[in-house]
C-alpha positions, 0 to 999 in steps of 0.5 A: 460517508462517516468514518468507520470508527464513528459508524461502529460506535453508532451501531454498537452504542450503549443504551441506558435502561432505567438509568443503567448503561446497558445494551438491555433489550435494545438491539443494534439497528440493521441499517447502522450495521450495514452502514458500518459494513459498507464503510469497512468494505470501502477500506479494503484495497484492490489486490494486484498480484505483482508489480507488473500487474499494478503497472498494467492496471487501468483501474485507479482505486484509492489504494492497491495491495500488491502481493509480491514484486514478481513471484509469490513469497518474494517479500516485494509486495505492499500497499500503493496509492495512485498519485496524479500530476508530474511524478517524473523526477520521483520515477527517474530517481527510483528506476527499479520501482521499489517506491515509485512505479510509473503506470505502463500508460505513462512510463516516464511518470510525467502525468502520474505514478504509483507510490508505495505507502510504508513506514520504517525501513526500506527493503531490498526485496522491494527492488527485486532482491531475493536474499537466497545466496548461501555464500557460494555464488549459487543464489540470485545476484542481488547487487542491483537491488541493494544498490537501488535500495541505498540510492533511494535511501540517500535520495530520501535523506536529501529530501528531508534534510533541512 
């Protein structure tokens, strides 16, 4: 299928009427608009509510959007893609599943794993940090999540270093 941009330009192309660029009396063909809408629909990711639901799913679409890590509003959601092949080293390096999460069908990642797609900074929320402690020790203990974030950042630094 043609990409969304090309289909959009085709559906809403300019017509030349009497040598003047214009939509004029021409209307976009419904078939062009339907093809554009179908392409947009294919770009929409499947949604899983949590990381646990992502790991449990047997559906393998091009991408899945998780709404949260464990509960609504925890800022741990994100866009994931399924990677086949041996991902065991990546899964092992990321035991809390912030960036690499093995499916329940293969917890080692030896045959496949989900990879978070992201740009910019790594978030401790991906690893389960809540950030809800007002400083008096009454909030969630985030030490493991923060350590996992730093460990993954260090692993990435080693992977991209010349």
